[in-house]
mmJSON file of the N, C-alpha and C atoms, coordinates in Angstrom:
{"data_MODEL":{"atom_site":{
"group_PDB":["ATOM","ATOM","ATOM","ATOM","ATOM","ATOM","ATOM","ATOM","ATOM","ATOM","ATOM","ATOM","ATOM","ATOM","ATOM","ATOM","ATOM","ATOM","ATOM","ATOM","ATOM","ATOM","ATOM","ATOM","ATOM","ATOM","ATOM","ATOM","ATOM","ATOM","ATOM","ATOM","ATOM","ATOM","ATOM","ATOM","ATOM","ATOM","ATOM","ATOM","ATOM","ATOM","ATOM","ATOM","ATOM","ATOM","ATOM","ATOM","ATOM","ATOM","ATOM","ATOM","ATOM","ATOM","ATOM","ATOM","ATOM","ATOM","ATOM","ATOM","ATOM","ATOM","ATOM","ATOM","ATOM","ATOM","ATOM","ATOM","ATOM","ATOM","ATOM","ATOM","ATOM","ATOM","ATOM","ATOM","ATOM","ATOM","ATOM","ATOM","ATOM","ATOM","ATOM","ATOM","ATOM","ATOM","ATOM","ATOM","ATOM","ATOM","ATOM","ATOM","ATOM","ATOM","ATOM","ATOM","ATOM","ATOM","ATOM","ATOM","ATOM","ATOM","ATOM","ATOM","ATOM","ATOM","ATOM","ATOM","ATOM","ATOM","ATOM","ATOM","ATOM","ATOM","ATOM","ATOM","ATOM","ATOM","ATOM","ATOM","ATOM","ATOM","ATOM","ATOM","ATOM","ATOM","ATOM","ATOM","ATOM","ATOM","ATOM","ATOM","ATOM","ATOM","ATOM","ATOM","ATOM","ATOM","ATOM","ATOM","ATOM","ATOM","ATOM","ATOM","ATOM","ATOM","ATOM","ATOM","ATOM","ATOM","ATOM","ATOM","ATOM","ATOM","ATOM","ATOM","ATOM","ATOM","ATOM","ATOM","ATOM","ATOM","ATOM","ATOM","ATOM","ATOM","ATOM","ATOM","ATOM","ATOM","ATOM","ATOM","ATOM","ATOM","ATOM","ATOM","ATOM","ATOM","ATOM","ATOM","ATOM","ATOM","ATOM","ATOM","ATOM","ATOM","ATOM","ATOM","ATOM","ATOM","ATOM","ATOM","ATOM","ATOM","ATOM","ATOM","ATOM","ATOM","ATOM","ATOM","ATOM","ATOM","ATOM","ATOM","ATOM","ATOM","ATOM","ATOM","ATOM","ATOM","ATOM","ATOM","ATOM","ATOM","ATOM","ATOM","ATOM","ATOM","ATOM","ATOM","ATOM","ATOM","ATOM","ATOM","ATOM","ATOM","ATOM","ATOM","ATOM","ATOM","ATOM","ATOM","ATOM","ATOM"],
"id":[1,2,3,4,5,6,7,8,9,10,11,12,13,14,15,16,17,18,19,20,21,22,23,24,25,26,27,28,29,30,31,32,33,34,35,36,37,38,39,40,41,42,43,44,45,46,47,48,49,50,51,52,53,54,55,56,57,58,59,60,61,62,63,64,65,66,67,68,69,70,71,72,73,74,75,76,77,78,79,80,81,82,83,84,85,86,87,88,89,90,91,92,93,94,95,96,97,98,99,100,101,102,103,104,105,106,107,108,109,110,111,112,113,114,115,116,117,118,119,120,121,122,123,124,125,126,127,128,129,130,131,132,133,134,135,136,137,138,139,140,141,142,143,144,145,146,147,148,149,150,151,152,153,154,155,156,157,158,159,160,161,162,163,164,165,166,167,168,169,170,171,172,173,174,175,176,177,178,179,180,181,182,183,184,185,186,187,188,189,190,191,192,193,194,195,196,197,198,199,200,201,202,203,204,205,206,207,208,209,210,211,212,213,214,215,216,217,218,219,220,221,222,223,224,225,226,227,228,229,230,231,232,233,234],
"type_symbol":["N","C","C","N","C","C","N","C","C","N","C","C","N","C","C","N","C","C","N","C","C","N","C","C","N","C","C","N","C","C","N","C","C","N","C","C","N","C","C","N","C","C","N","C","C","N","C","C","N","C","C","N","C","C","N","C","C","N","C","C","N","C","C","N","C","C","N","C","C","N","C","C","N","C","C","N","C","C","N","C","C","N","C","C","N","C","C","N","C","C","N","C","C","N","C","C","N","C","C","N","C","C","N","C","C","N","C","C","N","C","C","N","C","C","N","C","C","N","C","C","N","C","C","N","C","C","N","C","C","N","C","C","N","C","C","N","C","C","N","C","C","N","C","C","N","C","C","N","C","C","N","C","C","N","C","C","N","C","C","N","C","C","N","C","C","N","C","C","N","C","C","N","C","C","N","C","C","N","C","C","N","C","C","N","C","C","N","C","C","N","C","C","N","C","C","N","C","C","N","C","C","N","C","C","N","C","C","N","C","C","N","C","C","N","C","C","N","C","C","N","C","C","N","C","C","N","C","C","N","C","C","N","C","C"],
"label_atom_id":["N","CA","C","N","CA","C","N","CA","C","N","CA","C","N","CA","C","N","CA","C","N","CA","C","N","CA","C","N","CA","C","N","CA","C","N","CA","C","N","CA","C","N","CA","C","N","CA","C","N","CA","C","N","CA","C","N","CA","C","N","CA","C","N","CA","C","N","CA","C","N","CA","C","N","CA","C","N","CA","C","N","CA","C","N","CA","C","N","CA","C","N","CA","C","N","CA","C","N","CA","C","N","CA","C","N","CA","C","N","CA","C","N","CA","C","N","CA","C","N","CA","C","N","CA","C","N","CA","C","N","CA","C","N","CA","C","N","CA","C","N","CA","C","N","CA","C","N","CA","C","N","CA","C","N","CA","C","N","CA","C","N","CA","C","N","CA","C","N","CA","C","N","CA","C","N","CA","C","N","CA","C","N","CA","C","N","CA","C","N","CA","C","N","CA","C","N","CA","C","N","CA","C","N","CA","C","N","CA","C","N","CA","C","N","CA","C","N","CA","C","N","CA","C","N","CA","C","N","CA","C","N","CA","C","N","CA","C","N","CA","C","N","CA","C","N","CA","C","N","CA","C","N","CA","C","N","CA","C","N","CA","C","N","CA","C","N","CA","C","N","CA","C"],
"label_alt_id":[null,null,null,null,null,null,null,null,null,null,null,null,null,null,null,null,null,null,null,null,null,null,null,null,null,null,null,null,null,null,null,null,null,null,null,null,null,null,null,null,null,null,null,null,null,null,null,null,null,null,null,null,null,null,null,null,null,null,null,null,null,null,null,null,null,null,null,null,null,null,null,null,null,null,null,null,null,null,null,null,null,null,null,null,null,null,null,null,null,null,null,null,null,null,null,null,null,null,null,null,null,null,null,null,null,null,null,null,null,null,null,null,null,null,null,null,null,null,null,null,null,null,null,null,null,null,null,null,null,null,null,null,null,null,null,null,null,null,null,null,null,null,null,null,null,null,null,null,null,null,null,null,null,null,null,null,null,null,null,null,null,null,null,null,null,null,null,null,null,null,null,null,null,null,null,null,null,null,null,null,null,null,null,null,null,null,null,null,null,null,null,null,null,null,null,null,null,null,null,null,null,null,null,null,null,null,null,null,null,null,null,null,null,null,null,null,null,null,null,null,null,null,null,null,null,null,null,null,null,null,null,null,null,null],
"label_comp_id":["MET","MET","MET","LEU","LEU","LEU","ILE","ILE","ILE","PRO","PRO","PRO","GLU","GLU","GLU","ALA","ALA","ALA","GLU","GLU","GLU","GLN","GLN","GLN","ARG","ARG","ARG","ASP","ASP","ASP","PHE","PHE","PHE","LEU","LEU","LEU","VAL","VAL","VAL","TYR","TYR","TYR","ALA","ALA","ALA","PHE","PHE","PHE","ARG","ARG","ARG","TYR","TYR","TYR","THR","THR","THR","LEU","LEU","LEU","GLY","GLY","GLY","ARG","ARG","ARG","ARG","ARG","ARG","THR","THR","THR","TYR","TYR","TYR","ALA","ALA","ALA","PRO","PRO","PRO","HIS","HIS","HIS","THR","THR","THR","VAL","VAL","VAL","ILE","ILE","ILE","GLN","GLN","GLN","VAL","VAL","VAL","LEU","LEU","LEU","LYS","LYS","LYS","SER","SER","SER","ALA","ALA","ALA","TRP","TRP","TRP","GLY","GLY","GLY","GLU","GLU","GLU","LEU","LEU","LEU","SER","SER","SER","GLU","GLU","GLU","GLY","GLY","GLY","ASP","ASP","ASP","LYS","LYS","LYS","ASN","ASN","ASN","LEU","LEU","LEU","TYR","TYR","TYR","ARG","ARG","ARG","ARG","ARG","ARG","GLU","GLU","GLU","ILE","ILE","ILE","ARG","ARG","ARG","ASN","ASN","ASN","ALA","ALA","ALA","ILE","ILE","ILE","ASN","ASN","ASN","ASP","ASP","ASP","GLY","GLY","GLY","MET","MET","MET","ALA","ALA","ALA","GLY","GLY","GLY","ALA","ALA","ALA","ASP","ASP","ASP","PHE","PHE","PHE","ASP","ASP","ASP","ALA","ALA","ALA","LYS","LYS","LYS","ALA","ALA","ALA","TRP","TRP","TRP","ALA","ALA","ALA","GLU","GLU","GLU","ILE","ILE","ILE","LEU","LEU","LEU","GLU","GLU","GLU","LEU","LEU","LEU","LYS","LYS","LYS"],
"label_asym_id":["A","A","A","A","A","A","A","A","A","A","A","A","A","A","A","A","A","A","A","A","A","A","A","A","A","A","A","A","A","A","A","A","A","A","A","A","A","A","A","A","A","A","A","A","A","A","A","A","A","A","A","A","A","A","A","A","A","A","A","A","A","A","A","A","A","A","A","A","A","A","A","A","A","A","A","A","A","A","A","A","A","A","A","A","A","A","A","A","A","A","A","A","A","A","A","A","A","A","A","A","A","A","A","A","A","A","A","A","A","A","A","A","A","A","A","A","A","A","A","A","A","A","A","A","A","A","A","A","A","A","A","A","A","A","A","A","A","A","A","A","A","A","A","A","A","A","A","A","A","A","A","A","A","A","A","A","A","A","A","A","A","A","A","A","A","A","A","A","A","A","A","A","A","A","A","A","A","A","A","A","A","A","A","A","A","A","A","A","A","A","A","A","A","A","A","A","A","A","A","A","A","A","A","A","A","A","A","A","A","A","A","A","A","A","A","A","A","A","A","A","A","A","A","A","A","A","A","A","A","A","A","A","A","A"],
"label_entity_id":["1","1","1","1","1","1","1","1","1","1","1","1","1","1","1","1","1","1","1","1","1","1","1","1","1","1","1","1","1","1","1","1","1","1","1","1","1","1","1","1","1","1","1","1","1","1","1","1","1","1","1","1","1","1","1","1","1","1","1","1","1","1","1","1","1","1","1","1","1","1","1","1","1","1","1","1","1","1","1","1","1","1","1","1","1","1","1","1","1","1","1","1","1","1","1","1","1","1","1","1","1","1","1","1","1","1","1","1","1","1","1","1","1","1","1","1","1","1","1","1","1","1","1","1","1","1","1","1","1","1","1","1","1","1","1","1","1","1","1","1","1","1","1","1","1","1","1","1","1","1","1","1","1","1","1","1","1","1","1","1","1","1","1","1","1","1","1","1","1","1","1","1","1","1","1","1","1","1","1","1","1","1","1","1","1","1","1","1","1","1","1","1","1","1","1","1","1","1","1","1","1","1","1","1","1","1","1","1","1","1","1","1","1","1","1","1","1","1","1","1","1","1","1","1","1","1","1","1","1","1","1","1","1","1"],
"label_seq_id":[1,1,1,2,2,2,3,3,3,4,4,4,5,5,5,6,6,6,7,7,7,8,8,8,9,9,9,10,10,10,11,11,11,12,12,12,13,13,13,14,14,14,15,15,15,16,16,16,17,17,17,18,18,18,19,19,19,20,20,20,21,21,21,22,22,22,23,23,23,24,24,24,25,25,25,26,26,26,27,27,27,28,28,28,29,29,29,30,30,30,31,31,31,32,32,32,33,33,33,34,34,34,35,35,35,36,36,36,37,37,37,38,38,38,39,39,39,40,40,40,41,41,41,42,42,42,43,43,43,44,44,44,45,45,45,46,46,46,47,47,47,48,48,48,49,49,49,50,50,50,51,51,51,52,52,52,53,53,53,54,54,54,55,55,55,56,56,56,57,57,57,58,58,58,59,59,59,60,60,60,61,61,61,62,62,62,63,63,63,64,64,64,65,65,65,66,66,66,67,67,67,68,68,68,69,69,69,70,70,70,71,71,71,72,72,72,73,73,73,74,74,74,75,75,75,76,76,76,77,77,77,78,78,78],
"pdbx_PDB_ins_code":[null,null,null,null,null,null,null,null,null,null,null,null,null,null,null,null,null,null,null,null,null,null,null,null,null,null,null,null,null,null,null,null,null,null,null,null,null,null,null,null,null,null,null,null,null,null,null,null,null,null,null,null,null,null,null,null,null,null,null,null,null,null,null,null,null,null,null,null,null,null,null,null,null,null,null,null,null,null,null,null,null,null,null,null,null,null,null,null,null,null,null,null,null,null,null,null,null,null,null,null,null,null,null,null,null,null,null,null,null,null,null,null,null,null,null,null,null,null,null,null,null,null,null,null,null,null,null,null,null,null,null,null,null,null,null,null,null,null,null,null,null,null,null,null,null,null,null,null,null,null,null,null,null,null,null,null,null,null,null,null,null,null,null,null,null,null,null,null,null,null,null,null,null,null,null,null,null,null,null,null,null,null,null,null,null,null,null,null,null,null,null,null,null,null,null,null,null,null,null,null,null,null,null,null,null,null,null,null,null,null,null,null,null,null,null,null,null,null,null,null,null,null,null,null,null,null,null,null,null,null,null,null,null,null],
"Cartn_x":[-4.767,-4.557,-4.806,-4.856,-5.049,-3.471,-3.484,-2.134,-2.84,-2.846,-3.245,-2.957,-3.302,-4.374,-2.937,-2.536,-1.715,-0.081,-0.018,1.357,0.93,0.364,-0.506,0.564,0.394,1.121,2.979,3.506,5.062,5.07,3.809,4.548,4.076,3.443,3.117,4.217,5.135,6.43,7.256,7.81,8.88,7.938,7.55,7.043,7.04,7.352,7.522,8.812,9.495,10.245,11.287,11.313,11.83,11.685,9.805,9.882,10.349,10.232,10.657,11.642,12.182,13.535,13.973,12.493,12.145,12.769,12.775,12.141,11.469,10.195,9.536,8.368,7.038,5.393,5.301,6.067,6.372,6.019,6.623,5.941,4.643,4.038,2.798,1.722,1.74,1.103,0.867,2.471,2.581,2.244,1.692,1.58,0.086,-0.466,-2.385,-2.327,-1.854,-2.399,-2.125,-0.641,-0.048,-1.502,-2.471,-3.427,-4.538,-5.035,-5.9,-6.604,-5.105,-4.939,-4.743,-3.898,-3.764,-4.878,-5.527,-6.799,-6.926,-6.313,-6.615,-4.713,-3.859,-2.589,-2.397,-1.514,-1.324,-0.179,-0.468,0.247,1.718,2.124,4.231,4.125,3.066,3.562,3.822,2.977,2.684,3.845,4.222,5.472,6.551,6.712,7.841,8.239,6.052,6.754,6.543,6.534,7.15,8.384,8.81,10.077,11.373,11.421,11.28,11.615,9.831,9.684,10.398,10.885,10.913,12.434,13.593,14.791,15.355,14.289,14.944,14.709,13.561,13.131,14.513,14.913,15.783,17.479,17.648,18.519,18.524,17.753,17.727,17.794,17.047,16.612,15.427,14.206,13.258,12.183,13.555,12.902,13.096,12.581,12.724,12.047,11.754,10.732,9.796,8.912,7.573,7.377,7.91,7.566,7.612,9.263,9.198,7.889,7.664,5.892,5.644,5.261,3.947,4.343,5.172,5.603,5.419,5.551,5.363,3.56,3.082,1.459,0.834,1.785,2.107,2.043,2.973,3.345,2.365,1.653,0.545,-1.302,-1.06,-1.687,-2.559,-3.316,-3.33,-3.797],
"Cartn_y":[26.046,24.393,23.688,22.86,21.725,19.95,20.335,19.618,17.524,16.981,15.209,14.991,14.226,13.186,12.458,12.135,11.04,11.717,13.157,14.095,14.995,14.655,15.976,16.073,13.908,13.822,14.52,13.927,14.305,16.11,16.658,18.159,18.931,18.283,18.4,18.183,17.26,16.789,18.038,18.288,19.628,20.76,21.018,22.399,22.827,21.402,21.194,21.805,20.93,20.299,21.978,22.668,23.353,24.38,24.959,26.023,25.597,24.44,24.278,24.984,26.174,26.872,27.988,28.258,29.571,30.743,31.945,32.899,33.677,33.478,33.879,33.857,34.215,33.891,32.815,31.7,30.408,29.639,29.115,28.124,28.325,29.866,29.655,29.661,29.17,29.162,27.443,26.792,25.114,24.644,25.666,25.114,24.954,26.056,25.903,24.668,24.304,23.27,21.917,22.228,20.902,20.583,21.273,21.387,20.904,21.83,21.418,20.271,19.353,18.0,17.127,17.384,16.446,14.755,15.129,13.61,13.178,13.502,12.673,12.139,12.665,12.275,10.823,10.395,8.899,8.814,7.502,7.872,7.712,6.775,7.34,8.702,9.499,11.152,11.703,11.091,12.244,11.849,10.864,10.676,11.488,11.647,11.682,13.817,14.026,15.719,15.663,14.993,15.02,15.156,14.038,13.942,14.949,15.739,16.548,17.964,17.697,19.615,19.405,17.444,18.22,17.719,17.575,18.048,19.484,20.259,21.429,22.302,21.96,22.95,22.706,20.976,21.184,21.595,21.887,21.784,23.366,23.644,25.882,25.862,24.878,25.189,25.761,25.827,26.059,27.093,28.176,29.213,30.832,31.619,32.708,32.047,32.306,32.021,31.623,32.096,32.375,31.167,31.203,30.095,29.106,29.03,27.269,26.936,27.883,27.887,27.225,27.961,27.294,25.827,26.2,24.549,23.701,24.198,23.042,22.27,23.56,23.661,22.429,21.405,20.419,19.38,19.537,18.237,18.205,19.251,18.671,18.113,17.905,17.364,16.065,15.32,13.861,12.808],
"Cartn_z":[0.901,0.825,1.802,1.263,2.471,2.291,3.457,3.461,3.38,2.628,2.542,3.827,4.14,5.357,5.865,4.952,5.161,5.44,5.286,5.644,6.788,6.566,7.972,9.216,9.97,10.84,10.539,9.553,8.759,9.296,8.913,8.908,9.744,11.338,11.732,13.316,12.864,13.57,13.32,11.764,10.891,11.779,11.698,12.782,13.76,14.473,16.339,16.028,15.692,15.326,14.906,13.902,13.654,14.598,15.188,16.486,17.933,18.236,18.983,19.825,20.682,21.116,19.9,19.38,18.616,18.972,18.722,19.546,18.603,18.277,17.222,17.25,17.007,17.019,16.265,16.047,15.283,16.49,17.542,18.33,19.247,19.437,19.601,19.006,16.883,16.49,16.521,17.252,16.514,18.251,19.165,20.71,20.213,19.651,19.196,18.931,17.771,16.815,17.205,18.401,18.92,20.107,20.567,21.8,20.717,19.414,19.245,18.77,18.212,17.903,18.865,20.188,20.959,20.689,20.95,21.252,20.279,18.516,17.505,17.44,18.187,18.184,18.919,18.135,18.643,19.916,20.725,21.98,21.573,20.999,19.945,19.856,18.726,19.13,20.133,21.06,22.203,23.423,23.047,24.198,23.271,21.791,20.833,21.84,21.756,21.324,23.193,24.357,25.469,26.283,25.665,25.725,24.761,23.965,23.176,23.433,23.946,25.472,26.447,26.995,28.172,27.925,27.408,26.781,26.737,26.042,24.991,27.012,27.606,28.972,29.586,29.859,30.422,30.626,28.826,28.059,28.503,28.656,27.854,27.231,25.965,24.389,24.056,24.769,24.315,24.336,23.986,23.421,24.969,24.784,25.951,27.05,28.563,29.424,28.704,28.358,27.649,27.211,25.965,25.522,25.959,26.868,27.945,28.568,29.117,29.804,28.91,27.636,26.853,26.756,26.248,25.819,26.867,28.379,29.764,29.225,28.91,29.025,28.392,27.116,25.971,27.765,28.129,28.654,30.254,30.355,31.003,30.199,28.859,28.302,28.873,28.639,28.722,27.623],
"occupancy":[1.0,1.0,1.0,1.0,1.0,1.0,1.0,1.0,1.0,1.0,1.0,1.0,1.0,1.0,1.0,1.0,1.0,1.0,1.0,1.0,1.0,1.0,1.0,1.0,1.0,1.0,1.0,1.0,1.0,1.0,1.0,1.0,1.0,1.0,1.0,1.0,1.0,1.0,1.0,1.0,1.0,1.0,1.0,1.0,1.0,1.0,1.0,1.0,1.0,1.0,1.0,1.0,1.0,1.0,1.0,1.0,1.0,1.0,1.0,1.0,1.0,1.0,1.0,1.0,1.0,1.0,1.0,1.0,1.0,1.0,1.0,1.0,1.0,1.0,1.0,1.0,1.0,1.0,1.0,1.0,1.0,1.0,1.0,1.0,1.0,1.0,1.0,1.0,1.0,1.0,1.0,1.0,1.0,1.0,1.0,1.0,1.0,1.0,1.0,1.0,1.0,1.0,1.0,1.0,1.0,1.0,1.0,1.0,1.0,1.0,1.0,1.0,1.0,1.0,1.0,1.0,1.0,1.0,1.0,1.0,1.0,1.0,1.0,1.0,1.0,1.0,1.0,1.0,1.0,1.0,1.0,1.0,1.0,1.0,1.0,1.0,1.0,1.0,1.0,1.0,1.0,1.0,1.0,1.0,1.0,1.0,1.0,1.0,1.0,1.0,1.0,1.0,1.0,1.0,1.0,1.0,1.0,1.0,1.0,1.0,1.0,1.0,1.0,1.0,1.0,1.0,1.0,1.0,1.0,1.0,1.0,1.0,1.0,1.0,1.0,1.0,1.0,1.0,1.0,1.0,1.0,1.0,1.0,1.0,1.0,1.0,1.0,1.0,1.0,1.0,1.0,1.0,1.0,1.0,1.0,1.0,1.0,1.0,1.0,1.0,1.0,1.0,1.0,1.0,1.0,1.0,1.0,1.0,1.0,1.0,1.0,1.0,1.0,1.0,1.0,1.0,1.0,1.0,1.0,1.0,1.0,1.0,1.0,1.0,1.0,1.0,1.0,1.0,1.0,1.0,1.0,1.0,1.0,1.0],
"B_iso_or_equiv":[0.0,0.0,0.0,0.0,0.0,0.0,0.0,0.0,0.0,0.0,0.0,0.0,0.0,0.0,0.0,0.0,0.0,0.0,0.0,0.0,0.0,0.0,0.0,0.0,0.0,0.0,0.0,0.0,0.0,0.0,0.0,0.0,0.0,0.0,0.0,0.0,0.0,0.0,0.0,0.0,0.0,0.0,0.0,0.0,0.0,0.0,0.0,0.0,0.0,0.0,0.0,0.0,0.0,0.0,0.0,0.0,0.0,0.0,0.0,0.0,0.0,0.0,0.0,0.0,0.0,0.0,0.0,0.0,0.0,0.0,0.0,0.0,0.0,0.0,0.0,0.0,0.0,0.0,0.0,0.0,0.0,0.0,0.0,0.0,0.0,0.0,0.0,0.0,0.0,0.0,0.0,0.0,0.0,0.0,0.0,0.0,0.0,0.0,0.0,0.0,0.0,0.0,0.0,0.0,0.0,0.0,0.0,0.0,0.0,0.0,0.0,0.0,0.0,0.0,0.0,0.0,0.0,0.0,0.0,0.0,0.0,0.0,0.0,0.0,0.0,0.0,0.0,0.0,0.0,0.0,0.0,0.0,0.0,0.0,0.0,0.0,0.0,0.0,0.0,0.0,0.0,0.0,0.0,0.0,0.0,0.0,0.0,0.0,0.0,0.0,0.0,0.0,0.0,0.0,0.0,0.0,0.0,0.0,0.0,0.0,0.0,0.0,0.0,0.0,0.0,0.0,0.0,0.0,0.0,0.0,0.0,0.0,0.0,0.0,0.0,0.0,0.0,0.0,0.0,0.0,0.0,0.0,0.0,0.0,0.0,0.0,0.0,0.0,0.0,0.0,0.0,0.0,0.0,0.0,0.0,0.0,0.0,0.0,0.0,0.0,0.0,0.0,0.0,0.0,0.0,0.0,0.0,0.0,0.0,0.0,0.0,0.0,0.0,0.0,0.0,0.0,0.0,0.0,0.0,0.0,0.0,0.0,0.0,0.0,0.0,0.0,0.0,0.0,0.0,0.0,0.0,0.0,0.0,0.0],
"pdbx_formal_charge":[null,null,null,null,null,null,null,null,null,null,null,null,null,null,null,null,null,null,null,null,null,null,null,null,null,null,null,null,null,null,null,null,null,null,null,null,null,null,null,null,null,null,null,null,null,null,null,null,null,null,null,null,null,null,null,null,null,null,null,null,null,null,null,null,null,null,null,null,null,null,null,null,null,null,null,null,null,null,null,null,null,null,null,null,null,null,null,null,null,null,null,null,null,null,null,null,null,null,null,null,null,null,null,null,null,null,null,null,null,null,null,null,null,null,null,null,null,null,null,null,null,null,null,null,null,null,null,null,null,null,null,null,null,null,null,null,null,null,null,null,null,null,null,null,null,null,null,null,null,null,null,null,null,null,null,null,null,null,null,null,null,null,null,null,null,null,null,null,null,null,null,null,null,null,null,null,null,null,null,null,null,null,null,null,null,null,null,null,null,null,null,null,null,null,null,null,null,null,null,null,null,null,null,null,null,null,null,null,null,null,null,null,null,null,null,null,null,null,null,null,null,null,null,null,null,null,null,null,null,null,null,null,null,null],
"auth_seq_id":[1,1,1,2,2,2,3,3,3,4,4,4,5,5,5,6,6,6,7,7,7,8,8,8,9,9,9,10,10,10,11,11,11,12,12,12,13,13,13,14,14,14,15,15,15,16,16,16,17,17,17,18,18,18,19,19,19,20,20,20,21,21,21,22,22,22,23,23,23,24,24,24,25,25,25,26,26,26,27,27,27,28,28,28,29,29,29,30,30,30,31,31,31,32,32,32,33,33,33,34,34,34,35,35,35,36,36,36,37,37,37,38,38,38,39,39,39,40,40,40,41,41,41,42,42,42,43,43,43,44,44,44,45,45,45,46,46,46,47,47,47,48,48,48,49,49,49,50,50,50,51,51,51,52,52,52,53,53,53,54,54,54,55,55,55,56,56,56,57,57,57,58,58,58,59,59,59,60,60,60,61,61,61,62,62,62,63,63,63,64,64,64,65,65,65,66,66,66,67,67,67,68,68,68,69,69,69,70,70,70,71,71,71,72,72,72,73,73,73,74,74,74,75,75,75,76,76,76,77,77,77,78,78,78],
"auth_comp_id":["MET","MET","MET","LEU","LEU","LEU","ILE","ILE","ILE","PRO","PRO","PRO","GLU","GLU","GLU","ALA","ALA","ALA","GLU","GLU","GLU","GLN","GLN","GLN","ARG","ARG","ARG","ASP","ASP","ASP","PHE","PHE","PHE","LEU","LEU","LEU","VAL","VAL","VAL","TYR","TYR","TYR","ALA","ALA","ALA","PHE","PHE","PHE","ARG","ARG","ARG","TYR","TYR","TYR","THR","THR","THR","LEU","LEU","LEU","GLY","GLY","GLY","ARG","ARG","ARG","ARG","ARG","ARG","THR","THR","THR","TYR","TYR","TYR","ALA","ALA","ALA","PRO","PRO","PRO","HIS","HIS","HIS","THR","THR","THR","VAL","VAL","VAL","ILE","ILE","ILE","GLN","GLN","GLN","VAL","VAL","VAL","LEU","LEU","LEU","LYS","LYS","LYS","SER","SER","SER","ALA","ALA","ALA","TRP","TRP","TRP","GLY","GLY","GLY","GLU","GLU","GLU","LEU","LEU","LEU","SER","SER","SER","GLU","GLU","GLU","GLY","GLY","GLY","ASP","ASP","ASP","LYS","LYS","LYS","ASN","ASN","ASN","LEU","LEU","LEU","TYR","TYR","TYR","ARG","ARG","ARG","ARG","ARG","ARG","GLU","GLU","GLU","ILE","ILE","ILE","ARG","ARG","ARG","ASN","ASN","ASN","ALA","ALA","ALA","ILE","ILE","ILE","ASN","ASN","ASN","ASP","ASP","ASP","GLY","GLY","GLY","MET","MET","MET","ALA","ALA","ALA","GLY","GLY","GLY","ALA","ALA","ALA","ASP","ASP","ASP","PHE","PHE","PHE","ASP","ASP","ASP","ALA","ALA","ALA","LYS","LYS","LYS","ALA","ALA","ALA","TRP","TRP","TRP","ALA","ALA","ALA","GLU","GLU","GLU","ILE","ILE","ILE","LEU","LEU","LEU","GLU","GLU","GLU","LEU","LEU","LEU","LYS","LYS","LYS"],
"auth_asym_id":["A","A","A","A","A","A","A","A","A","A","A","A","A","A","A","A","A","A","A","A","A","A","A","A","A","A","A","A","A","A","A","A","A","A","A","A","A","A","A","A","A","A","A","A","A","A","A","A","A","A","A","A","A","A","A","A","A","A","A","A","A","A","A","A","A","A","A","A","A","A","A","A","A","A","A","A","A","A","A","A","A","A","A","A","A","A","A","A","A","A","A","A","A","A","A","A","A","A","A","A","A","A","A","A","A","A","A","A","A","A","A","A","A","A","A","A","A","A","A","A","A","A","A","A","A","A","A","A","A","A","A","A","A","A","A","A","A","A","A","A","A","A","A","A","A","A","A","A","A","A","A","A","A","A","A","A","A","A","A","A","A","A","A","A","A","A","A","A","A","A","A","A","A","A","A","A","A","A","A","A","A","A","A","A","A","A","A","A","A","A","A","A","A","A","A","A","A","A","A","A","A","A","A","A","A","A","A","A","A","A","A","A","A","A","A","A","A","A","A","A","A","A","A","A","A","A","A","A","A","A","A","A","A","A"],
"auth_atom_id":["N","CA","C","N","CA","C","N","CA","C","N","CA","C","N","CA","C","N","CA","C","N","CA","C","N","CA","C","N","CA","C","N","CA","C","N","CA","C","N","CA","C","N","CA","C","N","CA","C","N","CA","C","N","CA","C","N","CA","C","N","CA","C","N","CA","C","N","CA","C","N","CA","C","N","CA","C","N","CA","C","N","CA","C","N","CA","C","N","CA","C","N","CA","C","N","CA","C","N","CA","C","N","CA","C","N","CA","C","N","CA","C","N","CA","C","N","CA","C","N","CA","C","N","CA","C","N","CA","C","N","CA","C","N","CA","C","N","CA","C","N","CA","C","N","CA","C","N","CA","C","N","CA","C","N","CA","C","N","CA","C","N","CA","C","N","CA","C","N","CA","C","N","CA","C","N","CA","C","N","CA","C","N","CA","C","N","CA","C","N","CA","C","N","CA","C","N","CA","C","N","CA","C","N","CA","C","N","CA","C","N","CA","C","N","CA","C","N","CA","C","N","CA","C","N","CA","C","N","CA","C","N","CA","C","N","CA","C","N","CA","C","N","CA","C","N","CA","C","N","CA","C","N","CA","C","N","CA","C","N","CA","C","N","CA","C","N","CA","C","N","CA","C"],
"pdbx_PDB_model_num":[1,1,1,1,1,1,1,1,1,1,1,1,1,1,1,1,1,1,1,1,1,1,1,1,1,1,1,1,1,1,1,1,1,1,1,1,1,1,1,1,1,1,1,1,1,1,1,1,1,1,1,1,1,1,1,1,1,1,1,1,1,1,1,1,1,1,1,1,1,1,1,1,1,1,1,1,1,1,1,1,1,1,1,1,1,1,1,1,1,1,1,1,1,1,1,1,1,1,1,1,1,1,1,1,1,1,1,1,1,1,1,1,1,1,1,1,1,1,1,1,1,1,1,1,1,1,1,1,1,1,1,1,1,1,1,1,1,1,1,1,1,1,1,1,1,1,1,1,1,1,1,1,1,1,1,1,1,1,1,1,1,1,1,1,1,1,1,1,1,1,1,1,1,1,1,1,1,1,1,1,1,1,1,1,1,1,1,1,1,1,1,1,1,1,1,1,1,1,1,1,1,1,1,1,1,1,1,1,1,1,1,1,1,1,1,1,1,1,1,1,1,1,1,1,1,1,1,1,1,1,1,1,1,1]
}}}
């Protein structure tokens, strides 16, 4: 199944928001997709991800410690 290009952005945001803070294998998958797609994302979307990740980490809501560290890797991407 392929997600139409016009809806890919929305699905990635939905998956991101669902997995941020979860303590399952799902964050790892979304983090890998974000890393591989990072160069294609708009600056607005990059800022959205950065802001929500920072807030989750600062509030202690980014999942387990290893999840928070993995999410923090997104903050280092240019």
